[in-house]
C-alpha atoms as one frame of an Amber mdcrd trajectory, in Angstrom:
protein
  29.434  -3.840  -3.113  25.571  -4.206  -4.031  22.765  -3.217  -1.943  19.656
  -4.814  -2.093  16.148  -4.323  -0.695  13.481  -7.060  -0.305   9.808  -6.086
  -0.364   6.698  -7.256   1.641   5.806 -10.124  -0.921   9.399 -11.168  -1.209
   9.382 -11.502   2.706   6.086 -12.729   3.194   6.750 -16.562   4.472   9.667
 -18.826   5.365   9.454 -20.096   1.669   9.828 -16.424   0.368  12.678 -15.676
   2.877  14.701 -18.724   1.880  14.375 -17.155  -1.943  15.831 -14.120  -0.255
  18.846 -16.148   1.297  19.716 -18.097  -2.108  19.747 -14.506  -3.598  21.820
 -12.833  -1.388  24.514 -15.851  -1.240  24.774 -16.381  -4.879  26.760 -13.368
  -5.068  29.307 -12.211  -2.523  29.217  -8.483  -3.590  25.417  -8.418  -1.772
  26.532  -7.322   1.510  23.965  -4.870   2.402  20.310  -6.098   2.612  17.348
  -3.627   3.546  13.996  -5.587   3.905  10.169  -4.655   4.311   7.460  -6.151
   6.847   6.045  -9.380   6.094   3.601  -9.002   3.301   0.464 -10.704   1.715
   1.270 -14.692   1.101  -1.956 -14.615  -1.174  -4.551 -12.009  -2.469  -7.080
 -12.666   0.522  -4.290 -12.296   3.125  -3.322  -9.483   5.210   0.003  -7.690
   5.832   1.581  -7.346   8.544   1.772  -3.610   8.440  -2.085  -3.402   8.288
  -2.442  -5.771  11.457  -0.129  -3.404  13.201  -2.086  -0.417  12.530  -5.335
  -2.195  13.621  -3.332  -3.264  17.036  -2.251   0.414  17.540  -5.390   1.999
  16.760  -7.244  -0.763  19.343  -4.624   0.204  21.928  -5.220   4.219  21.302
  -9.068   3.381  22.369  -8.081   1.099  25.366  -9.287  -2.212  23.529  -8.445
  -5.689  23.980  -4.723  -5.770  22.564  -3.608  -9.488  23.612  -5.608 -11.174
  20.938  -4.049  -9.157  17.983  -0.552  -8.901  19.513  -0.798 -12.765  19.554
  -1.786 -12.921  15.627   1.071 -10.771  14.736   3.280 -12.866  16.743   1.919
 -15.933  15.341   2.617 -14.644  11.851   6.313 -14.322  12.644   6.442 -17.730
  14.617   4.834 -19.265  11.585   8.009 -17.902   9.442  10.463 -18.630  12.237
   9.029 -22.542  12.523   9.369 -22.468   8.597  12.829 -21.663   8.671  13.839
 -24.253  11.195  14.559 -21.438  13.878  13.112 -21.856  17.457  10.449 -19.854
  19.274  12.945 -17.582  20.859  12.769 -15.444  18.030   8.654 -15.321  18.737
   9.118 -14.311  22.399  11.285 -11.542  21.874   8.879 -10.236  18.974   6.240
 -10.267  21.573   7.795  -8.884  24.172   8.766  -5.848  21.715   5.217  -5.362
  20.945   4.036  -5.486  24.286   6.489  -2.693  25.074   5.452  -0.877  22.086
   1.880  -0.867  22.975   2.229   0.076  26.486   4.579   3.310  25.214   3.091
   6.989  25.065  -0.355   7.405  23.776  -0.027  11.197  23.715   0.708  11.706
  20.203  -1.352   9.636  18.091   0.438   9.333  14.916   3.795   9.119  16.330
   2.185   6.336  18.702   0.925   4.418  15.175   4.508   4.839  13.985   6.106
   3.136  16.443   4.049   0.327  16.269   4.384  -0.111  12.797   7.903  -0.146
  12.321   8.136  -2.921  14.423   6.972  -4.932  11.191  10.491  -4.245   9.515
  12.241  -4.221  12.726  11.421  -7.675  13.895  11.690  -9.193  10.193  15.124
  -7.916   9.964  15.921  -9.416  13.302  14.358 -12.982  12.136  16.052 -12.785
   9.094  19.447 -12.302  10.246  19.113 -14.718  12.695  18.213 -17.226   9.731
  21.018 -16.216   7.695  23.394 -17.036  10.734  21.680 -20.421  11.379  22.586
 -21.330   7.557  26.574 -20.463   8.020  26.107 -16.937   6.496  27.497 -14.677
   8.851  24.906 -11.623   9.161  24.332  -8.910  11.645  20.992  -6.695  11.802
  21.907  -3.085  12.527  19.296  -0.692  13.875  18.481   2.724  12.168  18.587
   4.148  15.920  21.659   6.179  16.125  22.173   5.529  12.454  19.505   6.565
   9.972  19.161  10.162  11.596  15.867  12.293   9.896  14.849  15.717  10.176
  12.012  16.746  12.594   8.323  17.104  12.002   6.438  18.451  10.677   8.873
  18.502   7.419   8.519  15.703   4.984  10.979  12.827   6.339  14.349  12.727
   4.877  17.658  11.724   5.993  20.276  14.139   7.383  23.929  14.277   6.175
  25.233  12.636   9.161  22.975   9.567   8.416  24.804   8.770   5.367  28.177
   9.464   7.309  26.872   7.018  10.083  25.789   4.500   7.190  29.004   4.755
   5.441  30.786   2.736   8.175  28.788  -0.471   6.706  30.929  -0.678   3.431
  33.487  -1.709   5.850  31.657  -5.018   6.937  32.699  -8.701   6.064  29.387
  -9.739   7.389  26.001  -9.581   5.474  24.197  -6.713   6.890  20.551  -6.900
   7.503  18.826  -3.166   7.988  14.955  -3.066   8.350  13.551  -0.088   5.654
  10.760   2.321   6.241  12.034   4.140   9.197  14.697   5.979  11.009  15.088
   8.215  14.594  15.538  11.890  14.758  18.457  13.237  16.610  16.195  13.200
  19.645  15.602   9.455  19.481  12.217  10.255  18.061  10.870   7.518  15.344
   9.819   8.632  11.925   8.451   6.652   8.973   8.691   7.581   5.302   5.785
   7.355   3.077   4.240   4.593   1.215   6.951   2.367   0.305   9.098   3.769
   2.569  11.549   0.788   2.328  12.681   1.664  -1.034  13.973   4.853   0.711
  15.861   3.003   2.919  17.228   0.993   0.240  18.551   3.831  -1.796  19.921
   5.697   1.324  21.937   2.741   2.161  23.087   2.219  -1.561  24.427   5.912
  -1.484  25.794   5.928   1.679  28.215   2.801   0.946  28.697   4.005  -2.360
  27.283   0.982  -3.998  28.003  -0.211  -7.581  24.253  -1.315  -7.549  21.035
  -0.907  -5.805  19.064  -4.051  -6.525  15.202  -3.639  -5.612  13.640  -6.788
  -5.680   9.973  -7.245  -6.003   7.186  -9.636  -7.246   7.259  -8.667 -11.064
   9.825  -9.608 -13.489  10.324  -5.902 -14.825   8.532  -2.576 -14.954   5.924
  -2.407 -17.464   5.068   0.592 -19.991   1.537   0.866 -18.711  -0.639  -0.719
 -15.822  -0.684  -4.463 -16.631  -4.196  -4.765 -14.716  -5.630  -1.960 -17.453
  -3.482  -2.562 -20.434  -3.416  -6.497 -21.473   0.363  -7.621 -21.664   2.122
  -4.122 -22.225   5.625  -3.783 -23.460   8.626  -4.118 -21.268  10.894  -1.596
 -20.125  14.401  -3.035 -20.543  16.325   0.405 -19.253  15.065   3.579 -18.448
  16.401   6.949 -17.111  16.144   8.347 -13.387  13.937  11.330 -15.015  11.609
   9.137 -16.693  11.236   6.427 -13.684  10.740   9.498 -11.484   7.830  10.946
 -13.508   6.053   7.623 -14.070   6.592   6.690 -10.223   5.017  10.067  -9.207
   2.080   9.383 -11.243   1.155   5.574  -9.954   3.706   3.531 -10.922   3.600
   1.172  -7.986   6.803  -0.739  -8.000   9.244   1.604  -7.052   8.638   4.803
  -4.835   9.234   7.909  -6.581  11.377   9.686  -3.380  13.712   6.585  -3.427
  15.517   7.903  -6.748  16.821  10.989  -5.302  19.894   9.125  -3.014  21.030
   6.854  -6.080  20.280   9.715  -8.571  23.174  12.241  -6.504  25.489   9.295
  -6.583  24.686   8.017 -10.249  24.194   4.719  -9.001  22.010   2.295 -11.137
  19.122   0.657  -9.902  17.909  -3.061 -11.060  14.495  -3.915 -10.455  14.184
  -7.647 -10.301  11.980 -10.662  -9.210  12.589 -12.358  -5.877  10.517 -15.418
  -7.872  12.593 -15.062 -11.005  15.926 -13.629 -10.101  17.500 -14.819 -13.365
  15.304 -12.470 -15.329  17.109  -9.424 -16.266  14.589  -6.821 -14.916  14.350
  -3.241 -15.265  17.463  -0.934 -14.966  17.280   2.551 -14.262  20.475   4.529
 -15.474  21.262   8.276 -15.626  21.298   7.958 -19.635  19.769   5.706 -21.994
  21.586   4.573 -25.029  18.256   2.708 -26.468  15.319   4.545 -27.727  13.306
   2.530 -29.828  10.080   4.909 -29.616   9.494   8.312 -28.205   7.362   7.405
 -25.193   8.813   5.008 -22.782   5.394   4.673 -20.641   2.170   5.535 -19.591
   0.843   6.038 -16.352  -2.064   7.557 -14.302  -3.239   8.563 -10.967  -6.214
   9.456  -9.101  -6.837  11.275  -6.088  -6.579  15.020  -7.418  -8.272  18.220
  -6.520  -7.928  21.608  -8.450  -8.349  25.239  -6.758  -9.139  27.276  -9.775
  -8.606  31.216  -9.375  -9.564  34.069 -11.722  -9.098  37.555 -11.809  -8.854
  40.367 -14.726  -5.542  41.296 -15.405  -4.118  38.541 -13.258  -0.827  38.346
 -15.397  -0.115  42.300 -14.672  -0.059  41.904 -10.658   3.213  41.551  -9.618
   3.564  39.012  -6.521   0.081  37.289  -7.120   1.417  33.693  -7.755   3.763
  33.822  -5.156   0.708  34.880  -2.342  -1.604  32.305  -3.974   1.096  29.786
  -3.093   1.651  31.319   0.067  -1.887  30.626   1.276  -1.421  27.016   0.115
   1.829  26.664   1.912   0.132  28.033   5.095  -2.369  25.303   5.473   0.996
  22.886   4.942  -0.424  21.781   1.263   2.077  20.759  -1.045   0.810  21.471
  -5.050   1.694  19.329  -8.028   0.930  21.568 -10.730  -0.035  25.162 -11.384
  -1.230  25.720 -15.334  -2.200  29.298 -16.046  -3.786  31.851 -18.416  -3.686
  35.558 -18.505  -6.398  35.835 -15.982  -6.629  32.288 -14.538  -4.388  29.896
 -13.087  -5.235  26.266 -10.960  -3.329  24.713  -8.251  -3.583  21.217  -8.803
  -3.076  19.153  -5.369  -3.616  15.715  -4.087  -7.115  15.490  -2.479  -6.258
  13.738   0.824  -4.546  16.919   1.889  -7.868  18.520   2.029 -10.575  19.153
   4.346 -13.440  20.757   4.171 -12.205  23.511   6.792  -8.881  24.017   4.767
 -11.056  24.473   1.759 -12.765  27.096   3.169 -10.039  28.864   4.608  -8.158
  29.021   1.516 -11.256  30.106  -0.628 -12.055  33.064   1.581  -8.653  34.178
   2.011  -8.053  34.337  -1.842 -11.030  36.219  -2.071 -10.303  38.250   1.061
  -6.349  39.172   0.569  -6.146  38.460  -3.283  -9.193  40.424  -4.148 -10.277
  37.514  -6.666 -13.019  37.742  -8.929 -13.909  33.463  -8.594 -12.026  30.676
  -6.424 -13.414  27.301  -5.835 -12.171  23.761  -5.695 -13.093  20.844  -7.910
 -12.593  17.175  -7.255 -12.402  14.193  -8.673  -9.289  14.187 -11.232  -6.876
  12.019 -12.570  -3.567  13.050 -13.872  -2.418  10.832 -17.038   1.330  11.297
 -17.746   3.157  10.379 -21.284   6.578   9.934 -20.464   9.842   9.394 -22.830
  13.437  10.871 -23.534  12.533  10.579 -27.100   9.825  13.168 -26.969  12.327
  16.205 -26.867  12.896  15.174 -30.598   9.391  14.241 -31.815   7.240  16.355
 -33.521   3.634  16.467 -33.267   3.652  14.086 -29.991   1.129  16.256 -28.095
  -1.231  16.404 -31.038  -1.263  12.365 -31.415  -2.001  12.529 -27.534  -4.616
  15.139 -27.690  -6.360  13.072 -30.239  -6.356   9.867 -28.795  -7.971  11.233
 -25.635 -10.750  13.037 -27.659 -11.583   9.756 -28.882 -12.483   8.615 -25.523
 -15.332  11.238 -25.471 -13.550  12.761 -22.474 -12.572  16.469 -21.784  -8.910
  17.322 -21.229  -9.141  19.465 -18.149  -5.599  20.519 -17.561  -2.446  19.848
 -19.983   1.460  20.570 -18.705   4.398  19.730 -20.012   7.561  20.309 -18.334
  10.862  22.330 -18.915  12.900  19.172 -19.437  10.226  17.965 -21.899  10.438
  14.070 -21.268   6.712  14.214 -20.034   3.518  15.594 -20.535   0.514  15.472
 -18.259  -3.065  15.866 -18.978  -5.542  16.156 -16.204  -8.836  14.452 -16.675
 -12.019  13.310 -14.841 -11.303  10.006 -12.960 -14.005   8.057 -14.378 -12.343
   8.389 -17.690  -9.035   7.323 -16.482  -8.804   3.849 -18.198 -10.592   4.379
 -21.193  -7.822   6.932 -21.609  -5.404   4.780 -20.782  -6.104   2.180 -23.287
  -6.139   4.724 -26.019  -2.863   6.301 -25.202  -1.224   2.923 -25.208  -2.841
   2.167 -28.373  -1.658   5.219 -29.958   2.107   5.061 -28.993   2.895   1.309
 -28.755   0.677  -0.072 -31.016   3.031  -1.847 -33.846   0.893   0.105 -36.478
   1.225   3.662 -34.835   4.958   3.252 -33.657
């Protein structure tokens, strides 16, 4: 059995959904399909998800929602018409949106999530209807009662009973069309995954049914070794390990959500990233162990939007429990951290800036000084994390020196360096204004034919 997921651009209009149909039809092993909400039809277009967020925010302000509902419904009606379906789907979707918009608004985030999730939910219903109209038996399956998620405020994840429920889908004779991005708690509360959440849904489905392969269809032929918007014609990656992909996805590789690897990783299910617009291309395979290691570095990625909490205290290294107490303060502000590079008398806690507010920063600094008696504590902002990743790095000497030399050639200063214990990645913290220059310098160092 193959589980496949189709992203927003793959289901953006009728023409794309016909491609999805032909891909699924071409291989009878493709039995479970996770779908996103309709994405952009062109670079100037607006995603349905963004239209739904705008609709939800207007409803929260008691604004006029009729025109905004009509805009969303027209997107689906245009798709249905292009697929030769009647207007019944548009009427069903309009009724669904009206009910969601009229729902409980006491919890802002929950209300917005409920409206947003209609994008995937209604698209799955429409796609299932199209498959049936073309003679391929298909069944829409709702996440309600099947994809059971944990309760807030913890980060969203599937509970063990979700896998038990969804495992029943492997018995299906029909093609299952399942909406991505969201599920429900045991109490029936809708929760969404983070950005790229449909990747996670597809991975959960693949794990639950014990799939032989999880195909993730997007709008590129493969994963590249660096951002093609920055690097001209970067090298293609034919095969990559789970660990390598996890590291690269964490730091800006948008082609596959980093959290989506965990369910398939546990089961050892390979992932194939493929192009809906060019399905014959082999794509990039994500596997437990990679056989080919032509160069020590597999990929280089960069992501901005990081902040650093710097803490200094003389003889910090002699003080038992200092690190635990510091991270406890961070945790009590509901903040997760990324890295904790340290010296004898100082430590930095790297975190994503989006989690911070001026009030949180003030409380954290005050508590660190008062409770931990730190000599200095302050935040710095505007950082990017540059990550070089490769299974071959463990057996390659002088790689860190090559990287730091390449970075120094740009005139940028390395604010932080951290190598994980797995030795498959090295992370450099730099100021964001140098991000592109550094990415180009590192790519030239490790992927130029002269330097490989």
